[in-house]
C-alpha positions in Angstrom: -73.4 -6.4 -23.0 -70.8 -8.5 -22.7 -72.2 -10.1 -27.0 -71.2 -6.3 -28.0 -67.8 -6.6 -26.3 -67.1 -10.7 -27.3 -68.3 -9.1 -31.1 -65.7 -6.1 -30.8 -63.3 -8.4 -29.5 -63.4 -11.0 -31.8 -63.8 -8.6 -34.6 -60.6 -6.3 -33.9 -58.1 -9.0 -32.8 -58.9 -11.1 -36.6 -59.2 -8.3 -38.4 -62.9 -8.8 -39.9 -64.8 -6.6 -41.5 -67.9 -5.9 -40.4 -69.4 -7.9 -43.7 -67.5 -10.9 -43.6 -68.8 -11.5 -40.0 -71.6 -13.4 -38.7 -72.3 -15.0 -35.3 -71.7 -17.9 -37.6 -68.7 -17.8 -38.0 -66.0 -20.5 -38.1 -62.5 -21.5 -38.1 -61.0 -21.5 -41.5 -64.3 -20.0 -42.8 -62.5 -16.5 -43.7 -58.6 -16.7 -44.7 -57.8 -14.0 -40.9 -59.3 -17.2 -39.1 -56.6 -18.9 -39.2 -53.6 -20.6 -36.6 -51.8 -17.2 -36.4 -56.0 -15.4 -36.1 -56.6 -18.5 -33.2 -54.6 -18.0 -31.4 -54.6 -13.9 -31.6 -58.4 -14.3 -30.9 -57.2 -16.1 -27.7 -55.0 -13.6 -26.5 -57.4 -11.1 -26.1 -60.2 -13.0 -25.4 -58.2 -13.4 -22.5 -56.7 -10.2 -22.0 -60.2 -7.8 -22.4 -62.7 -10.6 -20.2 -59.5 -11.0 -17.3 -59.6 -15.0 -17.9 -57.0 -17.6 -18.7 -58.3 -20.0 -21.3 -57.4 -23.5 -20.5 -55.9 -25.7 -24.1 -58.6 -27.8 -24.4 -61.0 -25.0 -24.4 -58.5 -23.3 -27.1 -58.5 -26.2 -29.4 -62.7 -26.3 -28.9 -63.5 -22.9 -30.2 -64.3 -23.4 -33.3 -67.1 -21.2 -33.4 -68.3 -18.1 -32.1 -71.1 -19.6 -31.0 -69.0 -22.8 -29.9 -67.2 -19.6 -28.2 -69.7 -18.1 -26.8 -70.1 -21.4 -24.9 -66.9 -22.1 -23.9 -66.3 -18.6 -22.5 -69.8 -19.2 -19.8 -67.4 -22.0 -18.4 -65.5 -19.1 -17.2 -68.2 -16.7 -15.8 -68.9 -14.6 -18.3 -72.4 -14.1 -19.8 -74.1 -13.3 -22.5 
């Protein structure tokens, strides 16, 4: 369930069309995931998963896959 929720938050917060999204997506791969999009994504993740992400983890959040690893530190299971 959490992986689907994660994908939904990811695509909705960055306004990514389904055809542009894949599990290998990385920061700055697409125009939607720039610095402003990154903070929008982080904010949406914090709100939807009821967590507060540390600054170091925000900086390290460089891809969809890395994001999953970071979120597991906050008790999110995939």
